[in-house]
C-alpha positions in Angstrom: 34.5 28.1 32.6 35.7 25.1 30.6 33.4 22.8 32.7 30.4 24.9 31.7 31.2 24.7 27.9 31.8 20.9 28.3 28.4 20.4 30.0 26.7 22.5 27.3 28.4 20.5 24.6 27.3 17.2 26.1 23.8 18.5 26.5 23.7 19.6 22.9 24.9 16.2 21.7 22.3 14.4 23.8 19.5 16.6 22.3 20.7 16.0 18.8 20.8 12.2 19.4 17.4 12.3 20.9 15.9 14.3 18.0 17.5 11.9 15.4 16.0 8.9 17.1 12.5 10.5 16.9 12.8 11.0 13.1 14.4 7.9 11.8 14.3 7.2 8.1 12.1 4.2 8.6 9.5 6.3 10.3 8.2 7.4 6.9 8.6 4.2 5.0 5.5 2.9 3.3 4.1 -0.3 4.7 3.9 -3.5 2.6 0.3 -4.0 3.6 -2.7 -4.2 1.2 -5.3 -1.9 2.8 -7.3 0.9 1.3 -7.8 2.0 -2.3 -5.2 1.9 -5.1 -5.5 3.6 -8.5 -4.4 2.0 -11.7 -1.4 3.7 -13.3 -2.3 2.7 -16.9 -6.1 2.8 -16.6 -7.0 6.1 -15.0 -10.6 5.0 -14.6 -9.9 1.8 -12.6 -9.2 1.3 -9.0 -9.1 -1.6 -6.5 -10.0 -1.5 -2.8 -8.8 -3.9 -0.2 -10.6 -4.4 3.1 -8.1 -5.8 5.5 -10.7 -6.6 8.2 -12.9 -8.8 5.9 -10.1 -9.9 3.6 -12.1 -8.8 0.5 -11.2 -6.8 -2.6 -13.4 -4.7 -4.8 -12.3 -3.9 -8.4 -14.0 -0.8 -9.9 -14.1 0.4 -13.5 -15.5 3.9 -13.3 -16.5 3.9 -17.0 -18.9 0.9 -16.3 -21.2 3.2 -14.3 -22.7 4.5 -17.6 -23.8 0.9 -18.4 -25.2 0.0 -15.0 -26.1 1.6 -11.7 -22.7 0.7 -10.1 -19.1 0.8 -11.2 -18.2 -2.3 -9.2 -16.9 -4.9 -11.7 -15.5 -7.6 -9.6 -15.3 -8.7 -5.9 -13.3 -11.5 -4.3 -11.2 -12.5 -1.3 -7.5 -12.4 -0.6 -5.2 -13.5 2.1 -1.7 -12.7 3.3 0.8 -15.4 2.7 4.0 -13.7 3.7 5.6 -10.3 4.3 4.2 -8.2 1.4 2.9 -11.3 -0.4 -0.9 -11.8 -0.9 -2.8 -14.5 -2.6 -5.7 -13.2 -4.7 -8.7 -15.5 -5.2 -10.0 -15.6 -8.8 -13.1 -13.8 -9.9 -14.8 -13.2 -13.3 -11.9 -10.9 -14.7 -9.1 -11.3 -12.1 -7.4 -14.7 -12.2 -6.0 -16.4 -9.1 -2.5 -15.0 -8.5 0.1 -14.0 -5.9 1.0 -10.3 -5.8 3.8 -8.5 -4.1 3.0 -5.3 -2.3 6.1 -3.1 -2.1 6.3 0.6 -1.3 2.5 0.7 -1.2 2.1 -0.4 -4.8 1.8 -3.7 -6.7 1.3 -5.2 -10.2 -1.9 -7.3 -10.9 -3.1 -9.4 -13.8 -6.5 -8.4 -15.1 -8.0 -9.8 -18.3 -4.6 -11.3 -19.2 -2.8 -7.9 -19.0 -0.5 -6.7 -16.2 -1.4 -3.4 -14.5 0.4 -1.3 -11.9 -1.6 0.0 -9.0 -0.4 2.8 -6.7 
């Protein structure tokens, strides 16, 4: 009888260890990769999109659409220089800079002002 309980306990412990290994805390960590669209925290009408394949970025100001047929304000290239570090090439309103992508967010200088993108 004790042998049966002992085997059951061992099996239960093995199942718990297996389940914990499937759902590690790092499984849900946000990557430090610039890819996709980020919205500006301070300017609700601005966003920037990064195309990882072509290494291009597109800065949109959605209020500009009233003035022209597109809301694309600036376009440029970028490259990865380290883990979570990206070099942004300069364009008409975005100066050349290195940004740090951490927890899927970053701070960028636009028109001499720093903005947070999430």
